[in-house]
C-alpha positions as a LaTeX table, in Angstrom:
\begin{tabular}{lrrr}
\hline
Residue & $x$ (\AA) & $y$ (\AA) & $z$ (\AA) \\
\hline
Met1 & 60.75 & 56.02 & 221.48 \\
Val2 & 64.20 & 55.12 & 220.25 \\
Ser3 & 64.99 & 54.72 & 216.60 \\
Ala4 & 67.25 & 51.80 & 215.82 \\
Ser5 & 67.42 & 52.43 & 212.09 \\
Asp6 & 71.05 & 53.52 & 212.22 \\
Ser7 & 72.27 & 50.57 & 214.26 \\
Ser8 & 71.70 & 47.81 & 211.70 \\
Ser9 & 74.18 & 47.14 & 208.93 \\
Thr10 & 73.25 & 46.20 & 205.40 \\
Asn11 & 73.38 & 42.50 & 206.22 \\
Ala12 & 70.86 & 42.75 & 209.06 \\
Thr13 & 67.87 & 40.51 & 208.41 \\
Lys14 & 64.21 & 41.36 & 208.78 \\
Ile15 & 62.18 & 38.83 & 210.75 \\
Ser16 & 60.00 & 37.93 & 207.78 \\
Met17 & 62.83 & 37.51 & 205.26 \\
Ile18 & 63.44 & 34.04 & 203.85 \\
Ser19 & 66.64 & 33.73 & 201.87 \\
Pro20 & 66.66 & 31.13 & 199.07 \\
Ser21 & 69.96 & 29.89 & 200.48 \\
Ile22 & 68.18 & 28.63 & 203.58 \\
Phe23 & 67.43 & 25.45 & 201.63 \\
Ala24 & 70.29 & 23.07 & 200.95 \\
Asn25 & 68.52 & 21.58 & 197.93 \\
Glu26 & 65.30 & 21.57 & 195.92 \\
Glu27 & 63.88 & 18.72 & 198.02 \\
Gln28 & 63.96 & 20.94 & 201.10 \\
Asn29 & 62.26 & 23.76 & 199.23 \\
Glu30 & 59.54 & 21.36 & 198.05 \\
Ala31 & 59.08 & 20.05 & 201.60 \\
Phe32 & 58.63 & 23.62 & 202.84 \\
Leu33 & 56.03 & 24.40 & 200.17 \\
Lys34 & 54.24 & 21.14 & 200.95 \\
Leu35 & 54.08 & 21.94 & 204.67 \\
Lys36 & 52.73 & 25.43 & 203.95 \\
Ser37 & 50.11 & 23.89 & 201.66 \\
Leu38 & 49.07 & 21.34 & 204.30 \\
Cys39 & 48.61 & 24.12 & 206.85 \\
Glu40 & 46.65 & 26.34 & 204.48 \\
Asn41 & 44.40 & 23.52 & 203.25 \\
Asp42 & 43.49 & 22.58 & 206.84 \\
Asn43 & 43.26 & 26.22 & 207.94 \\
Leu44 & 45.94 & 25.48 & 210.53 \\
Tyr45 & 47.64 & 28.48 & 212.08 \\
Trp46 & 49.54 & 29.14 & 215.27 \\
Pro47 & 47.52 & 31.59 & 217.32 \\
Ala48 & 48.84 & 35.13 & 217.02 \\
Ser49 & 49.39 & 37.65 & 219.76 \\
Glu50 & 46.89 & 40.48 & 219.55 \\
Leu51 & 49.92 & 42.77 & 219.79 \\
Glu52 & 51.34 & 41.31 & 216.57 \\
Gly53 & 48.21 & 41.31 & 214.46 \\
His54 & 44.49 & 40.70 & 214.44 \\
Pro55 & 43.52 & 37.00 & 214.76 \\
Asn56 & 41.68 & 37.21 & 211.44 \\
Asn57 & 45.00 & 37.91 & 209.77 \\
Glu58 & 46.83 & 34.94 & 211.25 \\
Thr59 & 49.66 & 33.49 & 209.20 \\
Asn60 & 52.26 & 30.83 & 209.82 \\
Asp61 & 55.76 & 32.15 & 210.39 \\
Asp62 & 58.05 & 30.70 & 207.71 \\
Ile63 & 61.04 & 30.40 & 210.03 \\
Thr64 & 58.99 & 28.45 & 212.54 \\
Leu65 & 57.76 & 26.08 & 209.83 \\
Ile66 & 61.34 & 25.47 & 208.74 \\
Arg67 & 62.37 & 24.68 & 212.31 \\
Phe68 & 59.72 & 21.98 & 212.53 \\
Leu69 & 60.83 & 20.59 & 209.16 \\
Arg70 & 64.43 & 20.40 & 210.34 \\
Ala71 & 63.30 & 18.60 & 213.48 \\
Arg72 & 61.51 & 15.99 & 211.39 \\
Ser73 & 64.29 & 15.52 & 208.81 \\
Trp74 & 62.37 & 17.54 & 206.21 \\
Asp75 & 59.40 & 15.17 & 206.20 \\
Pro76 & 56.42 & 17.51 & 205.63 \\
Gln77 & 53.83 & 15.05 & 206.96 \\
Ala78 & 55.77 & 14.43 & 210.17 \\
Ala79 & 56.46 & 18.14 & 210.56 \\
Tyr80 & 52.78 & 18.91 & 210.04 \\
Lys81 & 51.81 & 16.44 & 212.77 \\
Gln82 & 54.18 & 18.01 & 215.28 \\
Tyr83 & 53.35 & 21.57 & 214.22 \\
Ser84 & 49.59 & 20.97 & 214.51 \\
Ala85 & 50.05 & 19.44 & 217.97 \\
Ser86 & 52.05 & 22.48 & 218.98 \\
Ala87 & 49.37 & 24.82 & 217.65 \\
Leu88 & 46.77 & 22.95 & 219.70 \\
Trp89 & 48.99 & 23.19 & 222.78 \\
Arg90 & 49.42 & 26.94 & 222.31 \\
Arg91 & 45.66 & 27.43 & 221.98 \\
Lys92 & 44.95 & 25.23 & 224.99 \\
Tyr93 & 47.14 & 27.36 & 227.25 \\
Asn94 & 46.43 & 30.62 & 225.39 \\
Leu95 & 50.19 & 31.06 & 225.33 \\
Asp96 & 50.51 & 34.42 & 223.62 \\
Ser97 & 48.01 & 36.11 & 225.90 \\
Thr98 & 49.47 & 34.36 & 228.94 \\
Tyr99 & 52.94 & 35.63 & 228.02 \\
Asp100 & 51.72 & 39.16 & 227.28 \\
Asn101 & 49.87 & 39.32 & 230.60 \\
Ala102 & 52.23 & 37.31 & 232.82 \\
Asp103 & 52.79 & 38.61 & 236.32 \\
Ile104 & 56.24 & 40.21 & 236.17 \\
Gln105 & 57.47 & 38.86 & 239.51 \\
Ala106 & 56.21 & 35.34 & 238.76 \\
Phe107 & 57.90 & 35.56 & 235.36 \\
Glu108 & 61.21 & 36.49 & 236.99 \\
Arg109 & 60.98 & 33.60 & 239.44 \\
Met110 & 60.61 & 31.15 & 236.56 \\
Asn111 & 63.28 & 32.89 & 234.51 \\
Arg112 & 65.80 & 32.69 & 237.37 \\
Val113 & 65.77 & 28.90 & 237.24 \\
Gln114 & 66.24 & 28.73 & 233.45 \\
Pro115 & 69.14 & 29.54 & 231.09 \\
Gln116 & 69.67 & 33.30 & 230.91 \\
Trp117 & 70.88 & 35.57 & 228.13 \\
Thr118 & 74.18 & 37.31 & 228.80 \\
Gly119 & 73.32 & 40.09 & 226.35 \\
Arg120 & 76.07 & 38.84 & 224.04 \\
Arg121 & 76.28 & 36.80 & 220.86 \\
Asp122 & 78.73 & 34.36 & 219.34 \\
Lys123 & 80.87 & 35.05 & 216.27 \\
Asn124 & 77.88 & 34.28 & 214.02 \\
Gly125 & 75.46 & 36.54 & 215.89 \\
Ile126 & 73.70 & 33.73 & 217.81 \\
Pro127 & 72.78 & 34.64 & 221.42 \\
Val128 & 74.80 & 33.14 & 224.26 \\
Met129 & 72.73 & 31.69 & 227.13 \\
Val130 & 74.19 & 30.49 & 230.43 \\
Tyr131 & 72.81 & 28.10 & 233.03 \\
Val132 & 74.70 & 27.63 & 236.31 \\
Leu133 & 72.97 & 24.90 & 238.30 \\
Ser134 & 74.86 & 25.65 & 241.52 \\
Glu135 & 73.37 & 29.17 & 241.52 \\
Ile136 & 69.76 & 27.97 & 241.52 \\
Ser137 & 68.33 & 29.18 & 244.82 \\
Pro138 & 66.35 & 26.70 & 246.93 \\
Ser139 & 64.05 & 29.59 & 247.91 \\
Asp140 & 63.24 & 30.21 & 244.24 \\
Leu141 & 62.37 & 26.55 & 243.77 \\
Thr142 & 60.23 & 26.56 & 246.91 \\
Gln143 & 58.34 & 29.67 & 245.83 \\
Leu144 & 57.99 & 28.33 & 242.30 \\
Ala145 & 56.51 & 25.07 & 243.57 \\
Lys146 & 54.11 & 27.05 & 245.75 \\
Asp147 & 53.00 & 29.42 & 242.97 \\
Asp148 & 52.91 & 26.86 & 240.16 \\
Pro149 & 52.97 & 23.22 & 241.38 \\
Glu150 & 52.43 & 21.87 & 237.84 \\
Leu151 & 55.13 & 24.13 & 236.34 \\
Ser152 & 52.52 & 25.30 & 233.83 \\
Ser153 & 54.43 & 28.55 & 233.28 \\
Ile154 & 57.68 & 26.80 & 232.37 \\
Phe155 & 57.21 & 27.91 & 228.74 \\
Leu156 & 57.64 & 31.61 & 229.62 \\
Pro157 & 61.48 & 31.71 & 229.37 \\
Ala158 & 61.32 & 29.79 & 226.07 \\
Glu159 & 58.87 & 32.37 & 224.70 \\
Tyr160 & 61.21 & 35.12 & 225.89 \\
Val161 & 64.08 & 33.60 & 223.90 \\
Thr162 & 62.13 & 32.93 & 220.70 \\
Arg163 & 59.83 & 35.98 & 220.74 \\
Phe164 & 62.36 & 38.52 & 221.95 \\
Thr165 & 66.03 & 37.49 & 222.15 \\
Gln166 & 66.36 & 35.63 & 218.85 \\
Arg167 & 64.19 & 38.10 & 216.97 \\
Leu168 & 66.26 & 40.99 & 218.28 \\
Cys169 & 69.51 & 39.26 & 217.32 \\
Thr170 & 68.13 & 38.75 & 213.82 \\
Thr171 & 67.99 & 42.53 & 213.33 \\
Leu172 & 71.58 & 43.00 & 214.51 \\
Pro173 & 74.57 & 42.68 & 212.18 \\
His174 & 75.67 & 39.08 & 211.81 \\
Ser175 & 77.73 & 36.97 & 209.46 \\
Ser176 & 74.91 & 35.67 & 207.26 \\
Asn177 & 71.66 & 36.93 & 205.80 \\
Met178 & 69.75 & 34.19 & 207.63 \\
Pro179 & 67.38 & 34.86 & 210.53 \\
Ile180 & 68.70 & 33.97 & 213.97 \\
Asp181 & 66.45 & 31.18 & 215.25 \\
Lys182 & 68.83 & 29.33 & 217.59 \\
Ser183 & 70.77 & 29.92 & 220.80 \\
Asn184 & 73.99 & 28.71 & 222.37 \\
Asn185 & 73.54 & 27.19 & 225.83 \\
Ile186 & 76.48 & 26.95 & 228.23 \\
Ile187 & 75.52 & 24.58 & 231.04 \\
Asp188 & 77.79 & 24.86 & 234.08 \\
Leu189 & 77.58 & 21.83 & 236.38 \\
Ser190 & 80.55 & 22.71 & 238.59 \\
Ala191 & 79.99 & 22.48 & 242.34 \\
Val192 & 76.72 & 20.59 & 241.80 \\
Gly193 & 76.17 & 17.57 & 244.02 \\
Leu194 & 74.02 & 14.60 & 243.16 \\
Arg195 & 71.39 & 15.69 & 245.69 \\
Lys196 & 70.92 & 19.09 & 244.03 \\
Phe197 & 70.79 & 17.59 & 240.56 \\
Trp198 & 68.18 & 15.12 & 241.78 \\
Ala199 & 66.14 & 17.97 & 243.27 \\
Leu200 & 66.23 & 19.78 & 239.92 \\
Arg201 & 65.57 & 16.77 & 237.72 \\
Gly202 & 61.80 & 17.40 & 237.50 \\
Leu203 & 62.31 & 20.97 & 236.32 \\
Leu204 & 65.06 & 19.98 & 233.89 \\
Gln205 & 63.10 & 17.08 & 232.44 \\
Lys206 & 59.91 & 19.07 & 231.97 \\
Ala207 & 61.78 & 21.96 & 230.34 \\
Ser208 & 63.61 & 19.57 & 228.00 \\
Asn209 & 60.43 & 17.71 & 227.05 \\
Met210 & 58.60 & 20.96 & 226.33 \\
Ala211 & 61.47 & 22.29 & 224.23 \\
Thr212 & 61.65 & 19.06 & 222.22 \\
Ala213 & 57.92 & 19.02 & 221.51 \\
His214 & 57.14 & 22.70 & 220.98 \\
Tyr215 & 60.42 & 24.58 & 220.45 \\
Pro216 & 62.36 & 22.24 & 218.14 \\
Glu217 & 65.60 & 23.30 & 216.48 \\
Thr218 & 66.05 & 26.39 & 218.64 \\
Val219 & 69.45 & 25.24 & 219.96 \\
Glu220 & 72.69 & 25.77 & 218.05 \\
Arg221 & 74.79 & 23.88 & 220.60 \\
Ile222 & 74.82 & 22.87 & 224.26 \\
Ile223 & 78.22 & 23.04 & 225.96 \\
Val224 & 78.46 & 21.27 & 229.31 \\
Val225 & 81.34 & 22.48 & 231.49 \\
Gly226 & 82.38 & 21.50 & 235.00 \\
Ala227 & 80.77 & 18.07 & 234.77 \\
Pro228 & 80.88 & 16.37 & 238.20 \\
Tyr229 & 82.22 & 12.89 & 238.87 \\
Phe230 & 78.73 & 11.38 & 238.70 \\
Phe231 & 77.91 & 12.86 & 235.28 \\
Pro232 & 78.58 & 9.62 & 233.35 \\
Thr233 & 76.04 & 7.95 & 235.63 \\
Ile234 & 73.29 & 10.47 & 234.91 \\
Trp235 & 74.13 & 10.90 & 231.21 \\
Ser236 & 71.93 & 7.95 & 230.25 \\
Leu237 & 69.06 & 9.71 & 232.02 \\
Val238 & 69.76 & 13.14 & 230.52 \\
Val239 & 69.85 & 11.94 & 226.91 \\
Arg240 & 66.32 & 10.59 & 227.24 \\
Trp241 & 65.07 & 14.15 & 227.74 \\
Phe242 & 66.23 & 15.26 & 224.28 \\
Asp243 & 65.56 & 14.16 & 220.75 \\
Pro244 & 68.51 & 12.55 & 218.92 \\
Ala245 & 69.16 & 15.69 & 216.84 \\
Thr246 & 69.60 & 17.79 & 219.98 \\
Thr247 & 71.70 & 15.14 & 221.71 \\
Lys248 & 74.21 & 15.39 & 218.86 \\
Lys249 & 74.61 & 19.10 & 219.66 \\
Ile250 & 75.69 & 18.45 & 223.26 \\
Leu251 & 79.42 & 18.83 & 223.85 \\
Val252 & 80.83 & 17.85 & 227.24 \\
Val253 & 84.08 & 19.77 & 227.78 \\
Pro254 & 86.73 & 18.23 & 230.08 \\
His255 & 88.00 & 20.20 & 233.07 \\
Gly256 & 90.57 & 22.82 & 232.08 \\
Gln257 & 89.47 & 22.98 & 228.44 \\
Ala258 & 86.33 & 25.11 & 228.74 \\
Thr259 & 87.92 & 28.44 & 227.77 \\
Ala260 & 89.65 & 27.02 & 224.70 \\
Ala261 & 86.46 & 25.27 & 223.56 \\
Leu262 & 84.19 & 28.27 & 224.12 \\
Thr263 & 86.46 & 30.87 & 222.50 \\
Glu264 & 86.39 & 28.88 & 219.29 \\
Phe265 & 82.98 & 30.40 & 218.63 \\
Ile266 & 82.66 & 33.19 & 221.24 \\
Glu267 & 84.98 & 36.21 & 221.39 \\
Pro268 & 86.68 & 36.59 & 224.80 \\
Asn269 & 84.99 & 39.97 & 225.41 \\
Asp270 & 81.60 & 38.26 & 224.91 \\
Leu271 & 82.42 & 35.36 & 227.26 \\
Pro272 & 81.76 & 35.71 & 231.01 \\
Val273 & 84.78 & 35.82 & 233.31 \\
Arg274 & 83.55 & 32.58 & 234.89 \\
Phe275 & 84.51 & 30.75 & 231.69 \\
Gly276 & 87.79 & 32.54 & 231.02 \\
Gly277 & 86.50 & 35.56 & 229.11 \\
Thr278 & 86.49 & 39.23 & 230.08 \\
Leu279 & 82.72 & 39.91 & 230.28 \\
Glu280 & 81.68 & 41.04 & 233.76 \\
Trp281 & 78.43 & 39.11 & 233.91 \\
Lys282 & 77.25 & 36.60 & 236.49 \\
Phe283 & 74.33 & 34.19 & 236.41 \\
Gly284 & 71.34 & 36.13 & 237.72 \\
Asp285 & 72.52 & 39.46 & 236.30 \\
His286 & 70.55 & 41.34 & 233.69 \\
Pro287 & 71.93 & 41.09 & 230.14 \\
Val288 & 75.00 & 43.22 & 229.40 \\
Pro289 & 74.51 & 44.26 & 225.75 \\
Asp290 & 77.41 & 44.75 & 223.37 \\
Thr291 & 77.69 & 48.08 & 221.54 \\
Glu292 & 75.51 & 47.10 & 218.59 \\
Thr293 & 72.83 & 45.60 & 220.81 \\
Ala294 & 72.88 & 48.61 & 223.13 \\
Glu295 & 72.33 & 50.96 & 220.19 \\
Ala296 & 69.39 & 48.87 & 219.04 \\
Val297 & 67.60 & 48.54 & 222.38 \\
Gly298 & 68.04 & 52.18 & 223.38 \\
Arg299 & 67.29 & 52.98 & 227.01 \\
Leu300 & 66.80 & 49.28 & 227.75 \\
Ala301 & 70.60 & 49.00 & 227.73 \\
Asp302 & 70.86 & 51.44 & 230.65 \\
Arg303 & 67.99 & 50.05 & 232.73 \\
Trp304 & 67.02 & 46.51 & 231.84 \\
Val305 & 63.30 & 45.86 & 232.19 \\
Glu306 & 62.25 & 42.80 & 234.14 \\
Gly307 & 59.44 & 40.55 & 232.99 \\
Pro308 & 58.35 & 39.58 & 229.47 \\
Ile309 & 59.46 & 41.60 & 226.44 \\
Arg310 & 58.09 & 41.14 & 222.96 \\
Tyr311 & 59.68 & 41.95 & 219.61 \\
Ile312 & 56.76 & 42.99 & 217.40 \\
Pro313 & 57.33 & 42.90 & 213.63 \\
Arg314 & 55.27 & 45.51 & 211.72 \\
Pro315 & 55.42 & 46.75 & 208.12 \\
Glu316 & 55.67 & 50.33 & 209.32 \\
Gly317 & 58.50 & 49.56 & 211.76 \\
Asp318 & 59.18 & 46.89 & 214.34 \\
Leu319 & 58.82 & 47.53 & 218.07 \\
Leu320 & 60.33 & 46.32 & 221.31 \\
Met321 & 57.60 & 46.33 & 223.93 \\
Ala322 & 57.70 & 45.49 & 227.64 \\
Val323 & 54.55 & 43.54 & 228.44 \\
Gly324 & 53.15 & 41.67 & 231.44 \\
Thr325 & 51.22 & 42.81 & 234.49 \\
Gln326 & 52.25 & 44.25 & 237.83 \\
Asp327 & 49.96 & 44.77 & 240.81 \\
Gly328 & 47.06 & 43.89 & 238.52 \\
Lys329 & 47.94 & 46.63 & 236.02 \\
Met330 & 48.72 & 45.77 & 232.41 \\
Arg331 & 52.08 & 46.95 & 231.06 \\
Arg332 & 52.48 & 47.98 & 227.43 \\
Glu333 & 55.66 & 50.07 & 227.29 \\
Ile334 & 57.43 & 50.74 & 223.98 \\
Leu335 & 61.17 & 50.43 & 224.57 \\
Ala336 & 62.54 & 50.91 & 221.07 \\
Glu337 & 61.34 & 51.30 & 217.51 \\
Phe338 & 63.02 & 49.96 & 214.38 \\
His339 & 62.28 & 52.02 & 211.28 \\
Pro340 & 62.52 & 50.31 & 207.88 \\
Lys341 & 65.09 & 51.77 & 205.52 \\
\hline
\end{tabular}
């Protein structure tokens, strides 16, 4: 096991920490307390992974509650309605167990057609995700349709981001004492024809609808680069897949201005060469961690593990654990351990 206790600076944030400054005003604080009360009074909890705690000790994650409040303009009743529907959805599909026991190869097939983490973060410590539509392999789509015609496993990459990537980035040094609960998404549409976009529209729409309903407020910004000539035509279709709050976070960058726009919030050494940076990372590669991330994840930095990974918060020290199944055998491999100071 690898100790990561020396890799976090004094401003690193524990997963469970809620800073008072997270609320812009007293009304937001009251809305948060009201939502917590509604959940407790109705005994409403998101199901917990058995790896993170016994079901009898289920609690609602404060950061997740705040995300749902943000999505519903701090209306506790509206947030409760969406949160309860999401809890029901998670129980229906047994999401935590499904993630923990996902077939590793099937997981990778789904992950290859979704935004992928570069291993880097922006200037505020928020992970940088990249999606290059022209690199989506027809064979991956064919196999995915064969394995999972209903795309029922489309949530797996979203769980990876929220249960591993963002939680890990929270423990790394960043500019605020707030938990990292969002991601940057660079969407590269260059060299994408209308036929390919049309072939991908079902996947894109389903992923967007799922994210809007069950993973609200997990996006910091969406930067669209290399938009093709037909993009204005499909824009009216694309915006229907997102809620208005997310649509406002979408920035379409004109040709020739991508590097300037992206380096406003991403250091050049953390930006892939494809977008004018110096990071040797291509879509489909494993993450390339920066120095601080590499120190935290230990041997994972040298040999990235495929399949689902879970960040497990524990009072005695958080864990990074590779989970999933391969050839019918369950995987529970501790990759790194974070000791409390």
